[in-house]
C-alpha positions as a Markdown table, in Angstrom:
| # | Residue | x | y | z |
|---|---|---|---|---|
| 1 | Unk | -24.4 | -0.7 | -17.5 |
| 2 | Unk | -22.3 | -3.8 | -17.5 |
| 3 | Unk | -18.7 | -4.3 | -17.3 |
| 4 | Unk | -16.6 | -7.7 | -17.2 |
| 5 | Unk | -13.9 | -5.6 | -15.3 |
| 6 | Unk | -14.5 | -2.9 | -13.1 |
| 7 | Unk | -11.2 | -1.5 | -12.0 |
| 8 | Unk | -11.8 | 1.6 | -8.6 |
| 9 | Unk | -9.0 | 3.6 | -8.7 |
| 10 | Unk | -6.9 | 4.9 | -11.5 |
| 11 | Unk | -3.6 | 5.3 | -9.7 |
| 12 | Unk | -0.2 | 3.1 | -10.2 |
| 13 | Unk | -2.1 | -0.3 | -9.3 |
| 14 | Unk | -5.4 | 0.5 | -11.2 |
| 15 | Unk | -3.8 | 1.3 | -14.4 |
| 16 | Unk | -1.1 | -1.6 | -14.3 |
| 17 | Unk | -3.9 | -3.8 | -13.6 |
| 18 | Unk | -6.2 | -2.5 | -16.3 |
| 19 | Unk | -3.0 | -2.7 | -19.0 |
| 20 | Unk | -2.4 | -6.2 | -17.8 |
| 21 | Unk | -5.8 | -7.2 | -18.0 |
| 22 | Unk | -6.1 | -6.1 | -21.4 |
| 23 | Unk | -2.7 | -8.1 | -22.5 |
| 24 | Unk | -4.6 | -11.0 | -20.8 |
| 25 | Unk | -7.6 | -10.7 | -23.8 |
| 26 | Unk | -10.2 | -8.5 | -21.2 |
| 27 | Unk | -11.6 | -6.3 | -24.0 |
| 28 | Unk | -14.7 | -4.7 | -21.7 |
| 29 | Unk | -12.7 | -3.0 | -19.0 |
| 30 | Unk | -13.8 | 0.0 | -16.9 |
| 31 | Unk | -11.5 | 2.2 | -15.0 |
| 32 | Unk | -13.0 | 4.4 | -12.2 |
| 33 | Unk | -11.5 | 7.2 | -10.8 |
| 34 | Unk | -12.6 | 10.2 | -7.8 |
| 35 | Unk | -10.0 | 12.5 | -9.0 |
| 36 | Unk | -10.2 | 14.2 | -12.3 |
| 37 | Unk | -7.3 | 12.6 | -13.8 |
| 38 | Unk | -5.3 | 9.0 | -13.7 |
| 39 | Unk | -2.2 | 8.9 | -11.3 |
| 40 | Unk | -3.0 | 9.3 | -8.0 |
| 41 | Unk | -0.7 | 10.1 | -5.4 |
| 42 | Unk | 1.8 | 10.2 | -7.8 |
| 43 | Unk | 0.5 | 13.2 | -9.1 |
| 44 | Unk | 2.3 | 15.2 | -6.3 |
| 45 | Unk | 5.4 | 13.6 | -5.8 |
| 46 | Unk | 7.6 | 15.5 | -8.1 |
| 47 | Unk | 10.7 | 14.1 | -6.8 |
| 48 | Unk | 12.6 | 11.7 | -8.8 |
| 49 | Unk | 13.5 | 7.7 | -7.7 |
| 50 | Unk | 10.5 | 6.3 | -9.5 |
| 51 | Unk | 10.7 | 3.4 | -11.8 |
| 52 | Unk | 13.9 | 1.7 | -11.8 |
| 53 | Unk | 12.8 | -1.8 | -11.6 |
| 54 | Unk | 9.8 | -1.4 | -13.7 |
| 55 | Unk | 11.1 | 1.0 | -16.5 |
| 56 | Unk | 15.0 | 1.1 | -15.7 |
| 57 | Unk | 15.2 | 4.5 | -15.4 |
| 58 | Unk | 14.8 | 7.1 | -12.9 |
| 59 | Unk | 11.4 | 9.2 | -13.1 |
| 60 | Unk | 9.2 | 11.7 | -11.3 |
| 61 | Unk | 6.1 | 10.4 | -10.0 |
| 62 | Unk | 4.2 | 12.0 | -12.9 |
| 63 | Unk | 6.6 | 10.7 | -15.4 |
| 64 | Unk | 5.6 | 7.1 | -14.1 |
| 65 | Unk | 2.0 | 7.9 | -14.0 |
| 66 | Unk | 2.4 | 9.2 | -17.8 |
| 67 | Unk | 4.1 | 5.9 | -18.6 |
| 68 | Unk | 1.7 | 3.7 | -16.8 |
| 69 | Unk | -1.4 | 5.8 | -18.4 |
| 70 | Unk | 0.3 | 5.1 | -22.0 |
| 71 | Unk | 0.0 | 1.6 | -21.8 |
| 72 | Unk | -3.9 | 2.3 | -22.3 |
| 73 | Unk | -3.3 | 3.9 | -25.4 |
| 74 | Unk | -4.8 | 2.0 | -28.1 |
| 75 | Unk | -6.7 | 0.1 | -25.8 |
| 76 | Unk | -10.8 | 0.0 | -25.4 |
| 77 | Unk | -10.4 | 0.3 | -21.6 |
| 78 | Unk | -12.6 | 3.2 | -20.9 |
| 79 | Unk | -11.7 | 5.5 | -18.3 |
| 80 | Unk | -13.9 | 7.3 | -16.1 |
| 81 | Unk | -12.5 | 10.2 | -13.9 |
| 82 | Unk | -14.7 | 12.3 | -11.3 |
| 83 | Unk | -16.7 | 9.2 | -10.4 |
| 84 | Unk | -17.4 | 8.4 | -6.4 |
| 85 | Unk | -17.9 | 4.8 | -6.2 |
| 86 | Unk | -20.4 | 4.7 | -3.4 |
| 87 | Unk | -20.7 | 1.0 | -2.8 |
| 88 | Unk | -19.5 | -2.5 | -4.1 |
| 89 | Unk | -21.7 | -5.7 | -3.1 |
| 90 | Unk | -20.9 | -8.9 | -2.3 |
| 91 | Unk | -22.3 | -10.5 | -6.3 |
| 92 | Unk | -20.2 | -7.5 | -8.0 |
| 93 | Unk | -22.7 | -4.8 | -8.2 |
| 94 | Unk | -21.2 | -1.4 | -7.7 |
| 95 | Unk | -23.3 | 2.0 | -7.3 |
| 96 | Unk | -21.5 | 5.4 | -8.2 |
| 97 | Unk | -22.0 | 8.9 | -8.8 |
| 98 | Unk | -20.6 | 10.7 | -11.7 |
| 99 | Unk | -20.7 | 14.9 | -11.9 |
| 100 | Unk | -21.4 | 14.1 | -15.7 |
| 101 | Unk | -23.2 | 10.7 | -15.7 |
| 102 | Unk | -25.3 | 11.1 | -12.3 |
| 103 | Unk | -26.0 | 7.9 | -10.3 |
| 104 | Unk | -24.6 | 5.0 | -11.8 |
| 105 | Unk | -25.4 | 1.1 | -11.4 |
| 106 | Unk | -22.9 | -1.3 | -13.0 |
| 107 | Unk | -23.0 | -5.0 | -13.1 |
| 108 | Unk | -19.6 | -6.5 | -13.5 |
| 109 | Unk | -17.8 | -9.7 | -13.9 |
| 110 | Unk | -14.9 | -9.2 | -12.1 |
| 111 | Unk | -13.7 | -6.3 | -9.4 |
| 112 | Unk | -10.3 | -5.1 | -8.8 |
| 113 | Unk | -9.8 | -2.9 | -5.4 |
| 114 | Unk | -7.2 | -0.4 | -6.1 |
| 115 | Unk | -8.1 | 2.5 | -3.9 |
| 116 | Unk | -4.8 | 3.1 | -2.5 |
| 117 | Unk | -4.3 | 4.4 | 1.3 |
| 118 | Unk | -4.9 | 7.9 | 3.2 |
| 119 | Unk | -3.2 | 9.1 | 6.2 |
| 120 | Unk | -3.4 | 9.2 | 9.8 |
| 121 | Unk | -4.3 | 12.9 | 11.1 |
| 122 | Unk | -3.9 | 14.3 | 14.5 |
| 123 | Unk | -7.3 | 13.1 | 15.8 |
| 124 | Unk | -6.1 | 9.3 | 15.4 |
| 125 | Unk | -2.8 | 9.9 | 17.7 |
| 126 | Unk | -4.7 | 12.2 | 20.0 |
| 127 | Unk | -1.7 | 14.8 | 20.6 |
| 128 | Unk | -3.0 | 17.1 | 23.5 |
| 129 | Unk | -2.9 | 20.9 | 23.4 |
| 130 | Unk | -4.5 | 24.0 | 21.4 |
| 131 | Unk | -6.1 | 23.8 | 18.1 |
| 132 | Unk | -4.2 | 26.3 | 15.8 |
| 133 | Unk | -3.7 | 26.4 | 12.0 |
| 134 | Unk | -0.3 | 25.0 | 10.9 |
| 135 | Unk | -1.0 | 21.3 | 11.6 |
| 136 | Unk | -1.4 | 19.4 | 8.5 |
| 137 | Unk | -0.3 | 15.9 | 7.2 |
| 138 | Unk | 2.9 | 15.6 | 5.2 |
| 139 | Unk | 0.8 | 14.4 | 2.3 |
| 140 | Unk | -1.5 | 17.4 | 2.3 |
| 141 | Unk | 1.5 | 19.6 | 2.7 |
| 142 | Unk | 3.1 | 17.8 | -0.6 |
| 143 | Unk | 0.0 | 18.6 | -2.4 |
| 144 | Unk | -0.1 | 22.2 | -1.2 |
| 145 | Unk | 3.4 | 23.0 | -2.2 |
| 146 | Unk | 3.7 | 20.8 | -5.3 |
| 147 | Unk | 0.4 | 21.0 | -6.8 |
| 148 | Unk | -1.2 | 24.6 | -5.7 |
| 149 | Unk | 2.0 | 26.3 | -5.2 |
| 150 | Unk | 1.4 | 27.3 | -1.7 |
| 151 | Unk | 4.1 | 27.6 | 1.3 |
| 152 | Unk | 2.6 | 26.1 | 4.3 |
| 153 | Unk | 5.1 | 27.0 | 6.6 |
| 154 | Unk | 8.3 | 28.6 | 7.4 |
| 155 | Unk | 9.9 | 26.9 | 10.8 |
| 156 | Unk | 8.9 | 23.3 | 10.2 |
| 157 | Unk | 8.7 | 20.0 | 12.7 |
| 158 | Unk | 8.0 | 16.5 | 11.4 |
| 159 | Unk | 6.1 | 14.4 | 13.8 |
| 160 | Unk | 7.2 | 10.6 | 12.2 |
| 161 | Unk | 9.5 | 9.4 | 10.1 |
| 162 | Unk | 7.2 | 7.9 | 7.2 |
| 163 | Unk | 8.7 | 8.3 | 3.4 |
| 164 | Unk | 6.1 | 11.4 | 2.5 |
| 165 | Unk | 7.4 | 13.1 | 5.6 |
| 166 | Unk | 11.0 | 12.5 | 4.9 |
| 167 | Unk | 10.4 | 13.3 | 1.8 |
| 168 | Unk | 8.4 | 16.9 | 2.6 |
| 169 | Unk | 11.4 | 17.4 | 5.2 |
| 170 | Unk | 13.6 | 17.8 | 2.5 |
| 171 | Unk | 11.3 | 19.7 | -0.1 |
| 172 | Unk | 10.4 | 22.2 | 2.8 |
| 173 | Unk | 14.3 | 22.9 | 3.3 |
| 174 | Unk | 14.7 | 23.3 | -0.7 |
| 175 | Unk | 11.8 | 25.9 | -0.5 |
| 176 | Unk | 13.4 | 27.9 | 1.7 |
| 177 | Unk | 12.0 | 26.6 | 5.2 |
| 178 | Unk | 13.9 | 25.5 | 8.2 |
| 179 | Unk | 12.9 | 21.8 | 9.5 |
| 180 | Unk | 14.1 | 22.0 | 13.2 |
| 181 | Unk | 13.3 | 18.2 | 13.7 |
| 182 | Unk | 12.0 | 15.2 | 12.7 |
| 183 | Unk | 10.5 | 13.6 | 15.9 |
| 184 | Unk | 10.0 | 9.8 | 15.9 |
| 185 | Unk | 8.2 | 8.0 | 18.6 |
| 186 | Unk | 9.9 | 4.1 | 17.8 |
| 187 | Unk | 13.4 | 3.5 | 18.5 |
| 188 | Unk | 13.9 | 3.4 | 14.8 |
| 189 | Unk | 12.9 | 5.1 | 11.5 |
| 190 | Unk | 9.5 | 3.9 | 9.4 |
| 191 | Unk | 11.1 | 5.2 | 6.2 |
| 192 | Unk | 13.3 | 3.5 | 3.6 |
| 193 | Unk | 17.2 | 4.2 | 4.6 |
| 194 | Unk | 18.1 | 5.8 | 1.4 |
| 195 | Unk | 15.4 | 8.6 | 2.5 |
| 196 | Unk | 16.8 | 8.8 | 6.1 |
| 197 | Unk | 19.7 | 9.4 | 4.0 |
| 198 | Unk | 19.2 | 11.8 | 1.2 |
| 199 | Unk | 16.2 | 13.6 | 3.1 |
| 200 | Unk | 17.3 | 14.3 | 6.5 |
| 201 | Unk | 21.2 | 13.5 | 6.7 |
| 202 | Unk | 22.2 | 15.4 | 3.7 |
| 203 | Unk | 20.6 | 18.4 | 5.1 |
| 204 | Unk | 21.5 | 17.8 | 8.8 |
| 205 | Unk | 17.8 | 17.6 | 9.9 |
| 206 | Unk | 18.0 | 16.1 | 13.2 |
| 207 | Unk | 16.0 | 12.6 | 13.9 |
| 208 | Unk | 14.6 | 12.3 | 17.2 |
| 209 | Unk | 14.4 | 8.7 | 18.0 |
| 210 | Unk | 12.2 | 7.7 | 21.1 |
| 211 | Unk | 10.8 | 10.8 | 21.2 |
| 212 | Unk | 7.1 | 12.2 | 20.6 |
| 213 | Unk | 5.1 | 15.4 | 20.7 |
| 214 | Unk | 3.4 | 16.2 | 24.1 |
| 215 | Unk | 2.2 | 19.5 | 23.9 |
| 216 | Unk | 1.0 | 22.0 | 21.1 |
| 217 | Unk | 1.0 | 25.8 | 21.8 |
| 218 | Unk | -0.9 | 28.5 | 19.6 |
| 219 | Unk | -4.1 | 30.3 | 19.5 |
| 220 | Unk | -4.7 | 31.2 | 15.8 |
| 221 | Unk | -1.3 | 30.0 | 14.3 |
| 222 | Unk | 0.9 | 27.3 | 15.7 |
| 223 | Unk | 3.5 | 29.0 | 17.9 |
| 224 | Unk | 5.5 | 25.9 | 19.3 |
| 225 | Unk | 5.4 | 22.1 | 20.4 |
| 226 | Unk | 7.0 | 20.2 | 23.2 |
| 227 | Unk | 9.0 | 17.3 | 22.6 |
| 228 | Unk | 9.4 | 14.4 | 25.5 |
| 229 | Unk | 11.8 | 11.6 | 25.3 |
| 230 | Unk | 9.9 | 7.9 | 25.6 |
| 231 | Unk | 10.2 | 5.2 | 27.4 |
| 232 | Unk | 10.7 | 1.3 | 26.5 |
| 233 | Unk | 6.8 | 1.1 | 26.7 |
| 234 | Unk | 6.7 | 4.5 | 24.6 |
| 235 | Unk | 5.3 | 6.5 | 27.4 |
| 236 | Unk | 6.6 | 9.8 | 27.7 |
| 237 | Unk | 9.3 | 10.6 | 30.3 |
| 238 | Unk | 8.8 | 13.5 | 32.8 |
| 239 | Unk | 11.6 | 15.8 | 33.0 |
| 240 | Unk | 12.5 | 15.5 | 29.7 |
| 241 | Unk | 10.5 | 18.3 | 27.7 |
| 242 | Unk | 12.1 | 20.5 | 24.9 |
| 243 | Unk | 9.9 | 23.3 | 23.6 |
| 244 | Unk | 10.6 | 24.0 | 19.8 |
| 245 | Unk | 9.3 | 27.0 | 18.4 |
| 246 | Unk | 7.5 | 26.5 | 15.1 |
| 247 | Unk | 4.7 | 27.3 | 13.1 |
| 248 | Unk | 4.0 | 24.3 | 11.0 |
| 249 | Unk | 3.8 | 21.0 | 12.5 |
| 250 | Unk | 3.6 | 18.2 | 9.4 |
| 251 | Unk | 2.5 | 14.7 | 10.5 |
| 252 | Unk | 3.6 | 11.5 | 9.1 |
| 253 | Unk | 2.3 | 8.9 | 11.5 |
| 254 | Unk | 1.2 | 6.1 | 9.2 |
| 255 | Unk | -1.0 | 5.4 | 6.2 |
| 256 | Unk | -4.5 | 3.2 | 6.4 |
| 257 | Unk | -5.7 | 1.2 | 3.4 |
| 258 | Unk | -9.0 | 2.8 | 2.1 |
| 259 | Unk | -11.1 | -0.5 | 2.6 |
| 260 | Unk | -14.7 | 1.2 | 3.5 |
| 261 | Unk | -15.7 | -0.4 | -0.3 |
| 262 | Unk | -14.5 | -3.5 | 0.5 |
| 263 | Unk | -16.0 | -3.7 | 4.3 |
| 264 | Unk | -19.2 | -3.2 | 2.1 |
| 265 | Unk | -18.6 | -6.0 | -0.5 |
| 266 | Unk | -18.3 | -8.4 | 2.7 |
| 267 | Unk | -14.4 | -9.1 | 1.9 |
| 268 | Unk | -12.5 | -10.4 | 5.1 |
| 269 | Unk | -9.7 | -8.0 | 6.3 |
| 270 | Unk | -6.8 | -8.6 | 8.2 |
| 271 | Unk | -6.3 | -6.5 | 11.1 |
| 272 | Unk | -2.5 | -6.6 | 11.1 |
| 273 | Unk | -2.4 | -4.5 | 7.3 |
| 274 | Unk | -5.8 | -3.0 | 7.6 |
| 275 | Unk | -6.3 | -4.6 | 3.8 |
| 276 | Unk | -7.8 | -7.6 | 2.8 |
| 277 | Unk | -7.1 | -11.1 | 3.1 |
| 278 | Unk | -6.2 | -12.9 | 0.0 |
| 279 | Unk | -4.5 | -15.8 | -1.9 |
| 280 | Unk | -1.3 | -15.6 | -3.8 |
| 281 | Unk | -3.4 | -14.3 | -6.9 |
| 282 | Unk | -4.6 | -11.3 | -5.0 |
| 283 | Unk | -8.0 | -12.8 | -4.7 |
| 284 | Unk | -9.8 | -11.7 | -1.5 |
| 285 | Unk | -12.3 | -13.9 | 0.3 |
| 286 | Unk | -15.3 | -12.9 | -2.1 |
| 287 | Unk | -15.1 | -14.9 | -5.3 |
| 288 | Unk | -14.2 | -12.3 | -8.3 |
| 289 | Unk | -13.3 | -9.6 | -6.3 |
| 290 | Unk | -9.4 | -8.7 | -6.0 |
| 291 | Unk | -7.0 | -6.1 | -4.7 |
| 292 | Unk | -3.6 | -4.8 | -5.1 |
| 293 | Unk | -1.5 | -2.0 | -4.0 |
| 294 | Unk | -1.9 | 0.2 | -1.3 |
| 295 | Unk | -5.5 | -1.1 | -0.6 |
| 296 | Unk | -4.3 | -4.5 | 0.0 |
| 297 | Unk | -1.0 | -3.4 | 2.4 |
| 298 | Unk | 1.2 | -0.4 | 2.6 |
| 299 | Unk | 4.0 | -0.4 | 0.1 |
| 300 | Unk | 7.4 | 1.5 | 0.4 |
| 301 | Unk | 7.8 | 1.1 | -3.7 |
| 302 | Unk | 5.6 | 1.9 | -6.5 |
| 303 | Unk | 7.4 | -0.5 | -8.6 |
| 304 | Unk | 6.1 | -3.5 | -6.3 |
| 305 | Unk | 2.3 | -1.7 | -6.7 |
| 306 | Unk | 2.9 | -2.3 | -10.5 |
| 307 | Unk | 3.9 | -5.9 | -10.0 |
| 308 | Unk | 1.3 | -6.7 | -7.6 |
| 309 | Unk | -1.5 | -5.0 | -9.6 |
| 310 | Unk | -0.4 | -7.0 | -13.2 |
| 311 | Unk | -0.7 | -10.2 | -11.1 |
| 312 | Unk | -4.3 | -8.8 | -9.9 |
| 313 | Unk | -4.9 | -8.0 | -13.9 |
| 314 | Unk | -4.0 | -11.6 | -14.9 |
| 315 | Unk | -6.0 | -13.2 | -12.0 |
| 316 | Unk | -9.2 | -11.4 | -13.0 |
| 317 | Unk | -8.8 | -12.5 | -16.4 |
| 318 | Unk | -8.5 | -15.9 | -15.2 |
| 319 | Unk | -11.7 | -15.7 | -13.1 |
| 320 | Unk | -13.4 | -14.0 | -16.1 |
| 321 | Unk | -12.6 | -16.8 | -18.7 |
| 322 | Unk | -13.0 | -19.9 | -16.6 |
| 323 | Unk | -16.1 | -20.1 | -17.9 |
| 324 | Unk | -15.9 | -23.3 | -20.9 |
| 325 | Unk | -16.3 | -22.1 | -24.7 |
| 326 | Unk | -19.5 | -23.6 | -24.7 |
| 327 | Unk | -21.1 | -21.2 | -21.8 |
| 328 | Unk | -19.7 | -18.3 | -23.3 |
| 329 | Unk | -20.8 | -19.0 | -26.6 |
| 330 | Unk | -24.3 | -19.6 | -25.3 |
| 331 | Unk | -24.8 | -16.8 | -23.0 |
| 332 | Unk | -22.8 | -14.3 | -24.9 |
| 333 | Unk | -21.8 | -12.8 | -21.9 |
| 334 | Unk | -19.0 | -13.9 | -19.3 |
| 335 | Unk | -21.0 | -12.1 | -16.7 |
| 336 | Unk | -24.0 | -14.4 | -16.9 |
| 337 | Unk | -21.9 | -17.5 | -16.7 |
| 338 | Unk | -23.2 | -20.1 | -14.0 |
| 339 | Unk | -20.0 | -21.9 | -14.2 |
| 340 | Unk | -17.6 | -19.0 | -12.8 |
| 341 | Unk | -15.6 | -21.4 | -9.7 |
| 342 | Unk | -16.1 | -20.2 | -6.3 |
| 343 | Unk | -12.3 | -19.7 | -5.3 |
| 344 | Unk | -13.5 | -19.6 | -1.8 |
| 345 | Unk | -14.5 | -23.3 | -2.1 |
| 346 | Unk | -10.8 | -24.3 | -3.2 |
| 347 | Unk | -8.5 | -25.8 | -0.6 |
| 348 | Unk | -6.0 | -23.7 | 0.6 |
| 349 | Unk | -2.5 | -23.4 | 2.4 |
| 350 | Unk | -2.7 | -21.1 | 5.2 |
| 351 | Unk | 0.6 | -18.7 | 6.1 |
| 352 | Unk | 0.9 | -18.0 | 9.7 |
| 353 | Unk | 4.1 | -15.9 | 11.4 |
| 354 | Unk | 5.9 | -15.5 | 14.1 |
| 355 | Unk | 6.1 | -12.7 | 17.0 |
| 356 | Unk | 8.8 | -11.0 | 15.3 |
| 357 | Unk | 7.0 | -10.5 | 11.9 |
| 358 | Unk | 4.4 | -7.8 | 11.8 |
| 359 | Unk | 2.5 | -9.2 | 8.9 |
| 360 | Unk | 2.3 | -11.3 | 5.3 |
| 361 | Unk | 0.9 | -11.2 | 2.1 |
| 362 | Unk | -0.5 | -13.0 | 1.0 |
| 363 | Unk | -2.0 | -14.9 | 3.9 |
| 364 | Unk | -2.6 | -18.3 | 2.0 |
| 365 | Unk | -1.9 | -19.8 | -1.1 |
| 366 | Unk | -4.6 | -21.3 | -3.5 |
| 367 | Unk | -4.6 | -25.1 | -4.4 |
| 368 | Unk | -4.2 | -24.1 | -8.2 |
| 369 | Unk | -1.0 | -21.9 | -8.2 |
| 370 | Unk | -0.9 | -20.2 | -11.9 |
| 371 | Unk | 2.2 | -19.0 | -11.5 |
| 372 | Unk | 6.0 | -20.8 | -11.5 |
| 373 | Unk | 7.0 | -18.3 | -8.3 |
| 374 | Unk | 5.5 | -17.1 | -5.5 |
| 375 | Unk | 6.4 | -13.7 | -3.7 |
| 376 | Unk | 5.5 | -13.7 | 0.3 |
| 377 | Unk | 5.8 | -9.9 | 1.1 |
| 378 | Unk | 6.3 | -9.3 | 5.2 |
| 379 | Unk | 7.4 | -6.7 | 7.0 |
| 380 | Unk | 9.6 | -7.1 | 10.5 |
| 381 | Unk | 8.2 | -5.5 | 14.0 |
| 382 | Unk | 11.6 | -4.3 | 15.0 |
| 383 | Unk | 15.3 | -4.0 | 13.8 |
| 384 | Unk | 16.9 | -7.3 | 13.1 |
| 385 | Unk | 20.3 | -8.4 | 12.6 |
| 386 | Unk | 22.2 | -11.6 | 11.5 |
| 387 | Unk | 18.9 | -13.5 | 10.8 |
| 388 | Unk | 17.5 | -16.4 | 9.0 |
| 389 | Unk | 14.1 | -16.4 | 7.6 |
| 390 | Unk | 12.5 | -19.9 | 7.4 |
| 391 | Unk | 9.4 | -21.5 | 5.9 |
| 392 | Unk | 8.0 | -24.3 | 8.2 |
| 393 | Unk | 5.9 | -27.3 | 7.9 |
| 394 | Unk | 3.8 | -27.9 | 11.0 |
| 395 | Unk | 5.9 | -31.0 | 11.3 |
| 396 | Unk | 9.2 | -28.9 | 11.7 |
| 397 | Unk | 10.7 | -29.0 | 8.1 |
| 398 | Unk | 12.2 | -26.4 | 6.9 |
| 399 | Unk | 11.3 | -25.6 | 3.1 |
| 400 | Unk | 13.3 | -22.7 | 2.5 |
| 401 | Unk | 15.8 | -20.7 | 4.2 |
| 402 | Unk | 17.1 | -17.2 | 3.8 |
| 403 | Unk | 20.0 | -15.3 | 5.3 |
| 404 | Unk | 19.5 | -11.8 | 6.1 |
| 405 | Unk | 22.0 | -9.0 | 7.6 |
| 406 | Unk | 19.8 | -6.6 | 8.1 |
| 407 | Unk | 16.0 | -6.0 | 7.9 |
| 408 | Unk | 14.5 | -2.6 | 9.4 |
| 409 | Unk | 10.4 | -2.3 | 9.8 |
| 410 | Unk | 10.6 | 0.6 | 7.2 |
| 411 | Unk | 11.7 | -1.4 | 4.4 |
| 412 | Unk | 9.4 | -4.4 | 3.1 |
| 413 | Unk | 10.8 | -7.5 | 2.6 |
| 414 | Unk | 9.9 | -10.2 | 0.1 |
| 415 | Unk | 10.6 | -14.0 | 0.0 |
| 416 | Unk | 10.3 | -16.0 | -3.6 |
| 417 | Unk | 9.0 | -19.6 | -3.6 |
| 418 | Unk | 8.4 | -22.2 | -6.4 |
| 419 | Unk | 5.0 | -23.1 | -6.8 |
| 420 | Unk | 6.0 | -27.1 | -6.9 |
| 421 | Unk | 7.3 | -26.4 | -3.6 |
| 422 | Unk | 3.6 | -25.2 | -2.2 |
| 423 | Unk | 1.7 | -27.5 | -4.3 |
| 424 | Unk | 3.7 | -30.3 | -3.2 |
| 425 | Unk | 2.7 | -30.0 | 0.6 |
| 426 | Unk | -0.2 | -32.2 | 2.3 |
| 427 | Unk | 0.0 | -29.8 | 5.2 |
| 428 | Unk | -2.9 | -27.4 | 5.9 |
| 429 | Unk | -0.7 | -24.5 | 7.1 |
| 430 | Unk | 3.1 | -23.3 | 6.8 |
| 431 | Unk | 4.5 | -20.7 | 9.4 |
| 432 | Unk | 7.0 | -18.0 | 8.2 |
| 433 | Unk | 9.5 | -17.5 | 11.4 |
| 434 | Unk | 12.8 | -15.8 | 11.9 |
| 435 | Unk | 16.1 | -17.1 | 14.0 |
| 436 | Unk | 19.0 | -15.9 | 14.6 |
| 437 | Unk | 21.0 | -17.3 | 11.8 |
| 438 | Unk | 24.5 | -18.1 | 10.3 |
| 439 | Unk | 25.9 | -16.0 | 7.1 |
| 440 | Unk | 26.7 | -19.8 | 5.9 |
| 441 | Unk | 23.3 | -20.9 | 6.0 |
| 442 | Unk | 21.6 | -18.8 | 3.4 |
| 443 | Unk | 20.2 | -20.3 | -0.2 |
């Protein structure tokens, strides 16, 4: 089987990338999804708050997924559900297994990785104690409650303050459970401020910052957890233990981009994000393979996933159409053109960051910027107030300065640049840095 563009994953990223690539003129698009329906994680997110930026109205997760899938109506995009991709090679050969088609081999002209992310489990954080039932990730609990219609517990403790966990604290309360506390290791929450207010404060659920769970007790079913304060080094402080009687522990302790396929394809991964290193057009280190959505870095808003995926769709289309008209006319197949460019050979402008910044995406800018503006997404490592965000040349020249009154690790930050600002640089790298600022200094 051959296809000009193969997109792996039919969540919000995959759907948006497919729709945009079709708008750009790509007609041979294959969308692979391991689940039996499109939408990804949105299908179990029945709360509202989605789509304010993209669709200009407040939608639930399933409504957002339906809107995104509806954009593929009357297109030639082929959707193949119940299909698990087994491998992707550097030359864009894909192996997959389908319930109806069996083993499938696909030769792709371009590939967009949109596999999303997964949750960290108890094994990833090594909580000591017994191993009873009643311990599950917040996302698993969300699926049980919202899709399967099964209540997972009545007395609940939440470990971690990621957005899914905060939303499940509210959901469990609305279903009649009592949420005893949200326990957070760090001195700040890992979720959006609006979720802290709407999901915890509005329901009088305590948020215990600088605390963690140091013990689990229970034989067949969870009976209690031990909560301890931690010091500045995040180590439990002896003598601060408190036991909470509960039957359920929900874990919201971080998300991991699903990049097993990326590794197999030889894609370079950024240890800070867990996702691929990309240039401004979302292209990875392997020519013709692009990445977007939570497989690239974990987003806090699905609207930003859609915007990023649209960029990936445009970039994949440009890659496919980069061969000359004569080449296409001669070969009748953009996959077999020998003149497809090698983006890894193009000069790039590297982006580095200082110790206050957890990561940046993209990690570099190509020499041929296709859009008039470029967005840099980044997260800070700790809560910062009254700061200037600076983009600096190696010689110390400040290219861009933006003031922020408040930044927190739980919320993604964005810095928008003009393409002309970057293409005019003779330097090979730029640095994003944060310094104590003055409100009058912002652009």
